[in-house]
Gaussian input, Z-matrix of N, CA and C with variables (Angstrom, degrees):
# hf/3-21g

backbone

0 1
 N
 C     1     B1
 C     2     B2     1     A1
 N     3     B3     2     A2     1     D1
 C     4     B4     3     A3     2     D2
 C     5     B5     4     A4     3     D3
 N     6     B6     5     A5     4     D4
 C     7     B7     6     A6     5     D5
 C     8     B8     7     A7     6     D6
 N     9     B9     8     A8     7     D7
 C    10    B10     9     A9     8     D8
 C    11    B11    10    A10     9     D9
 N    12    B12    11    A11    10    D10
 C    13    B13    12    A12    11    D11
 C    14    B14    13    A13    12    D12
 N    15    B15    14    A14    13    D13
 C    16    B16    15    A15    14    D14
 C    17    B17    16    A16    15    D15
 N    18    B18    17    A17    16    D16
 C    19    B19    18    A18    17    D17
 C    20    B20    19    A19    18    D18
 N    21    B21    20    A20    19    D19
 C    22    B22    21    A21    20    D20
 C    23    B23    22    A22    21    D21
 N    24    B24    23    A23    22    D22
 C    25    B25    24    A24    23    D23
 C    26    B26    25    A25    24    D24
 N    27    B27    26    A26    25    D25
 C    28    B28    27    A27    26    D26
 C    29    B29    28    A28    27    D27
 N    30    B30    29    A29    28    D28
 C    31    B31    30    A30    29    D29
 C    32    B32    31    A31    30    D30
 N    33    B33    32    A32    31    D31
 C    34    B34    33    A33    32    D32
 C    35    B35    34    A34    33    D33
 N    36    B36    35    A35    34    D34
 C    37    B37    36    A36    35    D35
 C    38    B38    37    A37    36    D36
 N    39    B39    38    A38    37    D37
 C    40    B40    39    A39    38    D38
 C    41    B41    40    A40    39    D39
 N    42    B42    41    A41    40    D40
 C    43    B43    42    A42    41    D41
 C    44    B44    43    A43    42    D42
 N    45    B45    44    A44    43    D43
 C    46    B46    45    A45    44    D44
 C    47    B47    46    A46    45    D45
 N    48    B48    47    A47    46    D46
 C    49    B49    48    A48    47    D47
 C    50    B50    49    A49    48    D48
 N    51    B51    50    A50    49    D49
 C    52    B52    51    A51    50    D50
 C    53    B53    52    A52    51    D51
 N    54    B54    53    A53    52    D52
 C    55    B55    54    A54    53    D53
 C    56    B56    55    A55    54    D54
 N    57    B57    56    A56    55    D55
 C    58    B58    57    A57    56    D56
 C    59    B59    58    A58    57    D57
 N    60    B60    59    A59    58    D58
 C    61    B61    60    A60    59    D59
 C    62    B62    61    A61    60    D60
 N    63    B63    62    A62    61    D61
 C    64    B64    63    A63    62    D62
 C    65    B65    64    A64    63    D63
 N    66    B66    65    A65    64    D64
 C    67    B67    66    A66    65    D65
 C    68    B68    67    A67    66    D66
 N    69    B69    68    A68    67    D67
 C    70    B70    69    A69    68    D68
 C    71    B71    70    A70    69    D69
 N    72    B72    71    A71    70    D70
 C    73    B73    72    A72    71    D71
 C    74    B74    73    A73    72    D72
 N    75    B75    74    A74    73    D73
 C    76    B76    75    A75    74    D74
 C    77    B77    76    A76    75    D75
 N    78    B78    77    A77    76    D76
 C    79    B79    78    A78    77    D77
 C    80    B80    79    A79    78    D78
 N    81    B81    80    A80    79    D79
 C    82    B82    81    A81    80    D80
 C    83    B83    82    A82    81    D81
 N    84    B84    83    A83    82    D82
 C    85    B85    84    A84    83    D83
 C    86    B86    85    A85    84    D84
 N    87    B87    86    A86    85    D85
 C    88    B88    87    A87    86    D86
 C    89    B89    88    A88    87    D87
 N    90    B90    89    A89    88    D88
 C    91    B91    90    A90    89    D89
 C    92    B92    91    A91    90    D90
 N    93    B93    92    A92    91    D91
 C    94    B94    93    A93    92    D92
 C    95    B95    94    A94    93    D93
 N    96    B96    95    A95    94    D94
 C    97    B97    96    A96    95    D95
 C    98    B98    97    A97    96    D96
 N    99    B99    98    A98    97    D97
 C   100   B100    99    A99    98    D98
 C   101   B101   100   A100    99    D99
 N   102   B102   101   A101   100   D100
 C   103   B103   102   A102   101   D101
 C   104   B104   103   A103   102   D102
 N   105   B105   104   A104   103   D103
 C   106   B106   105   A105   104   D104
 C   107   B107   106   A106   105   D105
 N   108   B108   107   A107   106   D106
 C   109   B109   108   A108   107   D107
 C   110   B110   109   A109   108   D108
 N   111   B111   110   A110   109   D109
 C   112   B112   111   A111   110   D110
 C   113   B113   112   A112   111   D111
 N   114   B114   113   A113   112   D112
 C   115   B115   114   A114   113   D113
 C   116   B116   115   A115   114   D114
 N   117   B117   116   A116   115   D115
 C   118   B118   117   A117   116   D116
 C   119   B119   118   A118   117   D117
 N   120   B120   119   A119   118   D118
 C   121   B121   120   A120   119   D119
 C   122   B122   121   A121   120   D120
 N   123   B123   122   A122   121   D121
 C   124   B124   123   A123   122   D122
 C   125   B125   124   A124   123   D123
 N   126   B126   125   A125   124   D124
 C   127   B127   126   A126   125   D125
 C   128   B128   127   A127   126   D126
 N   129   B129   128   A128   127   D127
 C   130   B130   129   A129   128   D128
 C   131   B131   130   A130   129   D129
 N   132   B132   131   A131   130   D130
 C   133   B133   132   A132   131   D131
 C   134   B134   133   A133   132   D132
 N   135   B135   134   A134   133   D133
 C   136   B136   135   A135   134   D134
 C   137   B137   136   A136   135   D135
 N   138   B138   137   A137   136   D136
 C   139   B139   138   A138   137   D137
 C   140   B140   139   A139   138   D138
 N   141   B141   140   A140   139   D139
 C   142   B142   141   A141   140   D140
 C   143   B143   142   A142   141   D141
 N   144   B144   143   A143   142   D142
 C   145   B145   144   A144   143   D143
 C   146   B146   145   A145   144   D144
 N   147   B147   146   A146   145   D145
 C   148   B148   147   A147   146   D146
 C   149   B149   148   A148   147   D147
 N   150   B150   149   A149   148   D148
 C   151   B151   150   A150   149   D149
 C   152   B152   151   A151   150   D150
 N   153   B153   152   A152   151   D151
 C   154   B154   153   A153   152   D152
 C   155   B155   154   A154   153   D153
 N   156   B156   155   A155   154   D154
 C   157   B157   156   A156   155   D155
 C   158   B158   157   A157   156   D156
 N   159   B159   158   A158   157   D157
 C   160   B160   159   A159   158   D158
 C   161   B161   160   A160   159   D159
 N   162   B162   161   A161   160   D160
 C   163   B163   162   A162   161   D161
 C   164   B164   163   A163   162   D162
 N   165   B165   164   A164   163   D163
 C   166   B166   165   A165   164   D164
 C   167   B167   166   A166   165   D165
 N   168   B168   167   A167   166   D166
 C   169   B169   168   A168   167   D167
 C   170   B170   169   A169   168   D168
 N   171   B171   170   A170   169   D169
 C   172   B172   171   A171   170   D170
 C   173   B173   172   A172   171   D171
 N   174   B174   173   A173   172   D172
 C   175   B175   174   A174   173   D173
 C   176   B176   175   A175   174   D174
 N   177   B177   176   A176   175   D175
 C   178   B178   177   A177   176   D176
 C   179   B179   178   A178   177   D177
 N   180   B180   179   A179   178   D178
 C   181   B181   180   A180   179   D179
 C   182   B182   181   A181   180   D180
 N   183   B183   182   A182   181   D181
 C   184   B184   183   A183   182   D182
 C   185   B185   184   A184   183   D183
 N   186   B186   185   A185   184   D184
 C   187   B187   186   A186   185   D185
 C   188   B188   187   A187   186   D186
 N   189   B189   188   A188   187   D187
 C   190   B190   189   A189   188   D188
 C   191   B191   190   A190   189   D189
 N   192   B192   191   A191   190   D190
 C   193   B193   192   A192   191   D191
 C   194   B194   193   A193   192   D192
 N   195   B195   194   A194   193   D193
 C   196   B196   195   A195   194   D194
 C   197   B197   196   A196   195   D195
 N   198   B198   197   A197   196   D196
 C   199   B199   198   A198   197   D197
 C   200   B200   199   A199   198   D198
 N   201   B201   200   A200   199   D199
 C   202   B202   201   A201   200   D200
 C   203   B203   202   A202   201   D201
 N   204   B204   203   A203   202   D202
 C   205   B205   204   A204   203   D203
 C   206   B206   205   A205   204   D204
 N   207   B207   206   A206   205   D205
 C   208   B208   207   A207   206   D206
 C   209   B209   208   A208   207   D207
 N   210   B210   209   A209   208   D208
 C   211   B211   210   A210   209   D209
 C   212   B212   211   A211   210   D210
 N   213   B213   212   A212   211   D211
 C   214   B214   213   A213   212   D212
 C   215   B215   214   A214   213   D213
 N   216   B216   215   A215   214   D214
 C   217   B217   216   A216   215   D215
 C   218   B218   217   A217   216   D216
 N   219   B219   218   A218   217   D217
 C   220   B220   219   A219   218   D218
 C   221   B221   220   A220   219   D219
 N   222   B222   221   A221   220   D220
 C   223   B223   222   A222   221   D221
 C   224   B224   223   A223   222   D222
 N   225   B225   224   A224   223   D223
 C   226   B226   225   A225   224   D224
 C   227   B227   226   A226   225   D225
 N   228   B228   227   A227   226   D226
 C   229   B229   228   A228   227   D227
 C   230   B230   229   A229   228   D228
 N   231   B231   230   A230   229   D229
 C   232   B232   231   A231   230   D230
 C   233   B233   232   A232   231   D231
 N   234   B234   233   A233   232   D232
 C   235   B235   234   A234   233   D233
 C   236   B236   235   A235   234   D234
 N   237   B237   236   A236   235   D235
 C   238   B238   237   A237   236   D236
 C   239   B239   238   A238   237   D237
 N   240   B240   239   A239   238   D238
 C   241   B241   240   A240   239   D239
 C   242   B242   241   A241   240   D240
 N   243   B243   242   A242   241   D241
 C   244   B244   243   A243   242   D242
 C   245   B245   244   A244   243   D243
 N   246   B246   245   A245   244   D244
 C   247   B247   246   A246   245   D245
 C   248   B248   247   A247   246   D246
 N   249   B249   248   A248   247   D247
 C   250   B250   249   A249   248   D248
 C   251   B251   250   A250   249   D249
 N   252   B252   251   A251   250   D250
 C   253   B253   252   A252   251   D251
 C   254   B254   253   A253   252   D252
 N   255   B255   254   A254   253   D253
 C   256   B256   255   A255   254   D254
 C   257   B257   256   A256   255   D255
 N   258   B258   257   A257   256   D256
 C   259   B259   258   A258   257   D257
 C   260   B260   259   A259   258   D258
 N   261   B261   260   A260   259   D259
 C   262   B262   261   A261   260   D260
 C   263   B263   262   A262   261   D261
 N   264   B264   263   A263   262   D262
 C   265   B265   264   A264   263   D263
 C   266   B266   265   A265   264   D264
 N   267   B267   266   A266   265   D265
 C   268   B268   267   A267   266   D266
 C   269   B269   268   A268   267   D267
 N   270   B270   269   A269   268   D268
 C   271   B271   270   A270   269   D269
 C   272   B272   271   A271   270   D270
 N   273   B273   272   A272   271   D271
 C   274   B274   273   A273   272   D272
 C   275   B275   274   A274   273   D273
 N   276   B276   275   A275   274   D274
 C   277   B277   276   A276   275   D275
 C   278   B278   277   A277   276   D276
 N   279   B279   278   A278   277   D277
 C   280   B280   279   A279   278   D278
 C   281   B281   280   A280   279   D279
 N   282   B282   281   A281   280   D280
 C   283   B283   282   A282   281   D281
 C   284   B284   283   A283   282   D282
 N   285   B285   284   A284   283   D283
 C   286   B286   285   A285   284   D284
 C   287   B287   286   A286   285   D285
 N   288   B288   287   A287   286   D286
 C   289   B289   288   A288   287   D287
 C   290   B290   289   A289   288   D288
 N   291   B291   290   A290   289   D289
 C   292   B292   291   A291   290   D290
 C   293   B293   292   A292   291   D291
 N   294   B294   293   A293   292   D292
 C   295   B295   294   A294   293   D293
 C   296   B296   295   A295   294   D294
 N   297   B297   296   A296   295   D295
 C   298   B298   297   A297   296   D296
 C   299   B299   298   A298   297   D297

   B1=1.4401
   B2=1.5194
   B3=1.3252
   B4=1.4628
   B5=1.5226
   B6=1.3162
   B7=1.4612
   B8=1.5244
   B9=1.3143
   B10=1.4627
   B11=1.5293
   B12=1.3408
   B13=1.4750
   B14=1.5221
   B15=1.3154
   B16=1.4664
   B17=1.5182
   B18=1.3311
   B19=1.4639
   B20=1.5244
   B21=1.3171
   B22=1.4713
   B23=1.5222
   B24=1.3129
   B25=1.4675
   B26=1.5242
   B27=1.3299
   B28=1.4624
   B29=1.5102
   B30=1.3112
   B31=1.4642
   B32=1.5272
   B33=1.3147
   B34=1.4625
   B35=1.5306
   B36=1.3310
   B37=1.4686
   B38=1.5219
   B39=1.3294
   B40=1.4661
   B41=1.5245
   B42=1.3189
   B43=1.4737
   B44=1.5278
   B45=1.3045
   B46=1.4600
   B47=1.5200
   B48=1.3172
   B49=1.4617
   B50=1.5261
   B51=1.3227
   B52=1.4660
   B53=1.5366
   B54=1.3249
   B55=1.4743
   B56=1.5294
   B57=1.3075
   B58=1.4695
   B59=1.5248
   B60=1.3216
   B61=1.4677
   B62=1.5282
   B63=1.3257
   B64=1.4619
   B65=1.5255
   B66=1.2989
   B67=1.4661
   B68=1.5296
   B69=1.3225
   B70=1.4696
   B71=1.5319
   B72=1.3156
   B73=1.4676
   B74=1.5173
   B75=1.3227
   B76=1.4577
   B77=1.5267
   B78=1.3137
   B79=1.4630
   B80=1.5129
   B81=1.3315
   B82=1.4653
   B83=1.5278
   B84=1.3395
   B85=1.4619
   B86=1.5337
   B87=1.3088
   B88=1.4652
   B89=1.5295
   B90=1.3167
   B91=1.4655
   B92=1.5278
   B93=1.3296
   B94=1.4614
   B95=1.5256
   B96=1.3143
   B97=1.4684
   B98=1.5230
   B99=1.3035
   B100=1.4646
   B101=1.5223
   B102=1.3197
   B103=1.4636
   B104=1.5239
   B105=1.3259
   B106=1.4645
   B107=1.5398
   B108=1.3225
   B109=1.4605
   B110=1.5228
   B111=1.3261
   B112=1.4609
   B113=1.5289
   B114=1.3264
   B115=1.4637
   B116=1.5188
   B117=1.3184
   B118=1.4666
   B119=1.5156
   B120=1.3093
   B121=1.4641
   B122=1.5127
   B123=1.3190
   B124=1.4717
   B125=1.5207
   B126=1.3348
   B127=1.4598
   B128=1.5307
   B129=1.3349
   B130=1.4689
   B131=1.5287
   B132=1.3243
   B133=1.4672
   B134=1.5227
   B135=1.3315
   B136=1.4611
   B137=1.5315
   B138=1.3186
   B139=1.4701
   B140=1.5210
   B141=1.3200
   B142=1.4707
   B143=1.5228
   B144=1.3158
   B145=1.4600
   B146=1.5184
   B147=1.3139
   B148=1.4619
   B149=1.5239
   B150=1.3372
   B151=1.4578
   B152=1.5210
   B153=1.3119
   B154=1.4656
   B155=1.5182
   B156=1.3132
   B157=1.4621
   B158=1.5306
   B159=1.3388
   B160=1.4756
   B161=1.5290
   B162=1.3582
   B163=1.4697
   B164=1.5319
   B165=1.3189
   B166=1.4658
   B167=1.5215
   B168=1.3225
   B169=1.4656
   B170=1.5311
   B171=1.3335
   B172=1.4725
   B173=1.5249
   B174=1.3375
   B175=1.4795
   B176=1.5201
   B177=1.3354
   B178=1.4589
   B179=1.5178
   B180=1.3432
   B181=1.4733
   B182=1.5268
   B183=1.3482
   B184=1.4611
   B185=1.5217
   B186=1.3477
   B187=1.4578
   B188=1.5259
   B189=1.3299
   B190=1.4589
   B191=1.5299
   B192=1.3288
   B193=1.4670
   B194=1.5230
   B195=1.3216
   B196=1.4701
   B197=1.5254
   B198=1.3413
   B199=1.4678
   B200=1.5247
   B201=1.3469
   B202=1.4642
   B203=1.5255
   B204=1.3281
   B205=1.4656
   B206=1.5127
   B207=1.3374
   B208=1.4643
   B209=1.5261
   B210=1.3400
   B211=1.4615
   B212=1.5256
   B213=1.3475
   B214=1.4634
   B215=1.5130
   B216=1.3292
   B217=1.4618
   B218=1.5271
   B219=1.3316
   B220=1.4619
   B221=1.5073
   B222=1.3176
   B223=1.4641
   B224=1.5226
   B225=1.3217
   B226=1.4571
   B227=1.5242
   B228=1.3257
   B229=1.4560
   B230=1.5136
   B231=1.3184
   B232=1.4654
   B233=1.5235
   B234=1.3318
   B235=1.4611
   B236=1.5225
   B237=1.3338
   B238=1.4591
   B239=1.5167
   B240=1.3436
   B241=1.4636
   B242=1.5209
   B243=1.3207
   B244=1.4624
   B245=1.5318
   B246=1.3317
   B247=1.4674
   B248=1.5211
   B249=1.3288
   B250=1.4536
   B251=1.5238
   B252=1.3248
   B253=1.4602
   B254=1.5288
   B255=1.3339
   B256=1.4662
   B257=1.5190
   B258=1.3187
   B259=1.4582
   B260=1.5278
   B261=1.3180
   B262=1.4687
   B263=1.5301
   B264=1.3120
   B265=1.4634
   B266=1.5255
   B267=1.3137
   B268=1.4510
   B269=1.5139
   B270=1.3116
   B271=1.4564
   B272=1.5171
   B273=1.3078
   B274=1.4578
   B275=1.5363
   B276=1.3064
   B277=1.4583
   B278=1.5121
   B279=1.2962
   B280=1.4595
   B281=1.5376
   B282=1.3085
   B283=1.4659
   B284=1.5205
   B285=1.2908
   B286=1.4634
   B287=1.5350
   B288=1.2984
   B289=1.4584
   B290=1.5182
   B291=1.3287
   B292=1.4474
   B293=1.5130
   B294=1.3186
   B295=1.4611
   B296=1.5259
   B297=1.2592
   B298=1.4434
   B299=1.4557
   A1=111.53
   A2=118.26
   A3=119.49
   A4=112.18
   A5=117.60
   A6=120.57
   A7=111.05
   A8=116.55
   A9=120.05
   A10=112.83
   A11=120.14
   A12=118.25
   A13=113.55
   A14=116.39
   A15=118.86
   A16=111.02
   A17=117.07
   A18=120.30
   A19=110.69
   A20=117.02
   A21=120.27
   A22=111.10
   A23=117.25
   A24=120.21
   A25=110.49
   A26=115.85
   A27=119.35
   A28=112.76
   A29=117.06
   A30=120.06
   A31=111.66
   A32=117.66
   A33=119.99
   A34=110.48
   A35=116.78
   A36=119.36
   A37=111.00
   A38=116.15
   A39=120.01
   A40=110.67
   A41=117.47
   A42=121.16
   A43=110.60
   A44=117.58
   A45=120.86
   A46=112.71
   A47=118.26
   A48=120.96
   A49=112.77
   A50=118.90
   A51=120.46
   A52=112.70
   A53=120.28
   A54=118.26
   A55=113.00
   A56=116.80
   A57=119.85
   A58=109.48
   A59=116.54
   A60=120.24
   A61=111.29
   A62=118.77
   A63=122.42
   A64=112.93
   A65=118.70
   A66=121.81
   A67=110.44
   A68=115.58
   A69=120.69
   A70=112.25
   A71=116.93
   A72=120.42
   A73=112.63
   A74=113.77
   A75=121.24
   A76=110.18
   A77=115.65
   A78=120.55
   A79=114.17
   A80=117.62
   A81=120.51
   A82=111.65
   A83=116.79
   A84=118.76
   A85=111.05
   A86=117.53
   A87=121.02
   A88=110.47
   A89=116.29
   A90=120.19
   A91=111.37
   A92=117.29
   A93=120.27
   A94=110.31
   A95=115.52
   A96=119.52
   A97=111.68
   A98=116.44
   A99=120.25
   A100=110.59
   A101=117.45
   A102=121.48
   A103=112.63
   A104=118.11
   A105=120.26
   A106=112.29
   A107=120.02
   A108=118.47
   A109=113.05
   A110=116.08
   A111=119.21
   A112=110.20
   A113=117.66
   A114=120.73
   A115=110.25
   A116=116.42
   A117=120.20
   A118=112.65
   A119=116.57
   A120=120.02
   A121=112.82
   A122=116.18
   A123=119.85
   A124=109.74
   A125=117.04
   A126=120.68
   A127=111.15
   A128=117.27
   A129=119.21
   A130=111.36
   A131=117.95
   A132=119.95
   A133=110.98
   A134=116.47
   A135=120.15
   A136=110.37
   A137=117.56
   A138=121.01
   A139=110.34
   A140=117.10
   A141=120.01
   A142=111.43
   A143=116.57
   A144=121.08
   A145=112.23
   A146=117.32
   A147=120.54
   A148=113.90
   A149=118.26
   A150=119.46
   A151=115.45
   A152=119.51
   A153=120.68
   A154=111.83
   A155=117.74
   A156=120.94
   A157=113.06
   A158=120.97
   A159=118.86
   A160=114.45
   A161=120.63
   A162=118.05
   A163=113.13
   A164=116.84
   A165=119.17
   A166=110.20
   A167=117.57
   A168=121.28
   A169=110.79
   A170=116.76
   A171=120.25
   A172=110.13
   A173=117.02
   A174=119.83
   A175=110.62
   A176=116.68
   A177=119.78
   A178=111.09
   A179=118.24
   A180=121.61
   A181=110.58
   A182=117.08
   A183=121.10
   A184=110.00
   A185=117.11
   A186=121.15
   A187=110.59
   A188=116.54
   A189=120.59
   A190=110.92
   A191=117.59
   A192=120.65
   A193=111.06
   A194=117.05
   A195=121.22
   A196=110.17
   A197=115.90
   A198=120.18
   A199=110.64
   A200=117.17
   A201=120.28
   A202=110.99
   A203=117.20
   A204=120.85
   A205=110.48
   A206=116.84
   A207=120.10
   A208=111.26
   A209=115.82
   A210=118.89
   A211=110.66
   A212=115.71
   A213=119.24
   A214=111.08
   A215=117.72
   A216=120.43
   A217=110.24
   A218=117.64
   A219=120.74
   A220=111.51
   A221=117.58
   A222=121.11
   A223=109.76
   A224=117.25
   A225=120.45
   A226=109.64
   A227=116.56
   A228=119.86
   A229=111.53
   A230=118.14
   A231=121.18
   A232=110.89
   A233=116.83
   A234=119.58
   A235=110.78
   A236=117.13
   A237=119.28
   A238=110.50
   A239=118.38
   A240=121.03
   A241=110.01
   A242=117.59
   A243=120.71
   A244=110.59
   A245=117.02
   A246=119.76
   A247=111.46
   A248=116.23
   A249=120.54
   A250=110.29
   A251=117.08
   A252=121.00
   A253=110.75
   A254=116.68
   A255=120.11
   A256=110.70
   A257=117.46
   A258=119.50
   A259=111.04
   A260=117.46
   A261=120.57
   A262=110.39
   A263=116.98
   A264=120.24
   A265=111.01
   A266=115.32
   A267=120.01
   A268=113.26
   A269=118.10
   A270=120.17
   A271=114.20
   A272=118.41
   A273=120.24
   A274=109.05
   A275=116.37
   A276=120.46
   A277=111.91
   A278=116.93
   A279=120.34
   A280=110.08
   A281=114.55
   A282=119.82
   A283=108.36
   A284=118.27
   A285=120.30
   A286=110.44
   A287=115.96
   A288=120.60
   A289=109.82
   A290=115.85
   A291=120.47
   A292=112.63
   A293=118.29
   A294=120.81
   A295=112.10
   A296=118.58
   A297=116.52
   A298=113.02
   D1=-31.16
   D2=-179.54
   D3=-106.86
   D4=9.38
   D5=-177.29
   D6=-68.16
   D7=-45.89
   D8=-176.65
   D9=-61.06
   D10=-50.23
   D11=179.18
   D12=-62.24
   D13=-38.33
   D14=-179.54
   D15=-68.11
   D16=-41.15
   D17=177.81
   D18=-65.07
   D19=-39.82
   D20=179.89
   D21=-63.46
   D22=-42.49
   D23=-179.68
   D24=-63.16
   D25=-46.50
   D26=179.64
   D27=-63.42
   D28=-43.77
   D29=-179.07
   D30=-67.80
   D31=-37.83
   D32=178.11
   D33=-64.56
   D34=-40.04
   D35=177.24
   D36=-62.04
   D37=-46.64
   D38=-178.42
   D39=-65.37
   D40=-47.16
   D41=-179.70
   D42=-64.27
   D43=-35.85
   D44=178.75
   D45=-67.46
   D46=-25.38
   D47=-179.76
   D48=-91.38
   D49=-11.79
   D50=178.66
   D51=-59.74
   D52=-43.53
   D53=177.32
   D54=-59.46
   D55=-32.63
   D56=177.36
   D57=-66.51
   D58=-37.77
   D59=179.59
   D60=-67.98
   D61=-33.48
   D62=-176.25
   D63=-93.27
   D64=0.32
   D65=-176.90
   D66=-66.64
   D67=149.45
   D68=179.03
   D69=-127.74
   D70=3.45
   D71=-175.70
   D72=-78.94
   D73=-166.40
   D74=-179.79
   D75=-65.67
   D76=130.21
   D77=179.29
   D78=81.23
   D79=4.08
   D80=-177.48
   D81=-66.35
   D82=-33.90
   D83=-178.81
   D84=-64.74
   D85=-35.39
   D86=177.69
   D87=-71.30
   D88=-42.60
   D89=-178.75
   D90=-67.37
   D91=-33.09
   D92=177.77
   D93=-63.47
   D94=-38.79
   D95=179.27
   D96=-66.25
   D97=-27.98
   D98=177.74
   D99=-83.24
   D100=-40.21
   D101=-174.06
   D102=-73.36
   D103=-35.07
   D104=-175.90
   D105=-60.46
   D106=-52.80
   D107=178.25
   D108=-67.14
   D109=-29.23
   D110=178.68
   D111=-66.98
   D112=-41.98
   D113=176.53
   D114=-62.63
   D115=-46.11
   D116=178.45
   D117=-61.22
   D118=-40.93
   D119=179.97
   D120=-67.40
   D121=-44.15
   D122=179.56
   D123=-64.57
   D124=-44.10
   D125=-178.34
   D126=-65.52
   D127=-45.15
   D128=-179.79
   D129=-67.27
   D130=-36.05
   D131=176.96
   D132=-65.46
   D133=-38.64
   D134=178.34
   D135=-65.39
   D136=-44.31
   D137=179.65
   D138=-63.68
   D139=-44.80
   D140=178.72
   D141=-61.58
   D142=-46.02
   D143=-177.06
   D144=-65.57
   D145=-38.31
   D146=-174.12
   D147=-91.03
   D148=-32.81
   D149=-170.10
   D150=-120.78
   D151=-18.92
   D152=-176.39
   D153=-104.73
   D154=-50.58
   D155=-174.93
   D156=-64.21
   D157=-43.30
   D158=179.01
   D159=-59.48
   D160=-46.13
   D161=177.16
   D162=-65.20
   D163=-36.36
   D164=178.00
   D165=-63.52
   D166=-40.56
   D167=178.05
   D168=-63.74
   D169=-42.48
   D170=179.36
   D171=-63.09
   D172=-43.11
   D173=178.80
   D174=-64.30
   D175=-40.21
   D176=178.93
   D177=-62.84
   D178=-44.89
   D179=178.87
   D180=-62.65
   D181=-41.53
   D182=179.22
   D183=-61.76
   D184=-44.11
   D185=179.87
   D186=-64.07
   D187=-41.62
   D188=-178.98
   D189=-65.61
   D190=-44.64
   D191=178.88
   D192=-65.48
   D193=-38.50
   D194=178.71
   D195=-63.87
   D196=-42.61
   D197=179.46
   D198=-63.95
   D199=-42.69
   D200=179.33
   D201=-64.93
   D202=-38.31
   D203=177.93
   D204=-64.69
   D205=-41.97
   D206=178.14
   D207=-63.90
   D208=-38.37
   D209=179.89
   D210=-65.53
   D211=-41.95
   D212=178.33
   D213=-64.72
   D214=-44.74
   D215=-178.71
   D216=-69.91
   D217=-32.24
   D218=176.81
   D219=-66.05
   D220=-38.63
   D221=178.42
   D222=-66.74
   D223=-40.22
   D224=178.73
   D225=-68.13
   D226=-35.44
   D227=178.20
   D228=-65.18
   D229=-38.51
   D230=178.09
   D231=-66.63
   D232=-37.60
   D233=178.75
   D234=-64.62
   D235=-43.74
   D236=-179.43
   D237=-68.31
   D238=-33.61
   D239=176.12
   D240=-65.64
   D241=-40.31
   D242=178.77
   D243=-64.45
   D244=-40.45
   D245=177.41
   D246=-64.35
   D247=-39.70
   D248=179.35
   D249=-63.82
   D250=-43.47
   D251=178.57
   D252=-63.50
   D253=-40.35
   D254=179.36
   D255=-65.15
   D256=-38.34
   D257=179.36
   D258=-69.32
   D259=-32.82
   D260=177.69
   D261=-69.12
   D262=-38.01
   D263=178.76
   D264=-68.38
   D265=-26.38
   D266=-179.19
   D267=-77.55
   D268=-0.23
   D269=176.52
   D270=103.99
   D271=1.36
   D272=177.64
   D273=-81.36
   D274=119.21
   D275=-179.18
   D276=-104.44
   D277=6.14
   D278=-179.51
   D279=-81.24
   D280=151.00
   D281=175.64
   D282=-79.30
   D283=143.06
   D284=179.15
   D285=-65.32
   D286=144.13
   D287=178.68
   D288=-115.18
   D289=167.52
   D290=-178.87
   D291=-76.38
   D292=-19.01
   D293=-177.22
   D294=-71.43
   D295=-17.90
   D296=176.10
   D297=130.29

């Protein structure tokens, strides 16, 4: 939803600085030194914002949710292990079954 405005802003900045890069008049050598890193910075920020940060955020959320799920299932696993140990101490020598 916000890709188009962000891409437009970045492209307008880059396109607006191209004439400065191609200038040959008085002071053009100084302006080229200013415009070149500015074009690179705007372009790299646009690429990072549109194509790198969103997938990294999705991977981070997936990892975080997976870790929380493992923690929840690990806690439940410890509870069932404790119940199994308690039943064994109580004299039950049968192996646990899936039926309950």
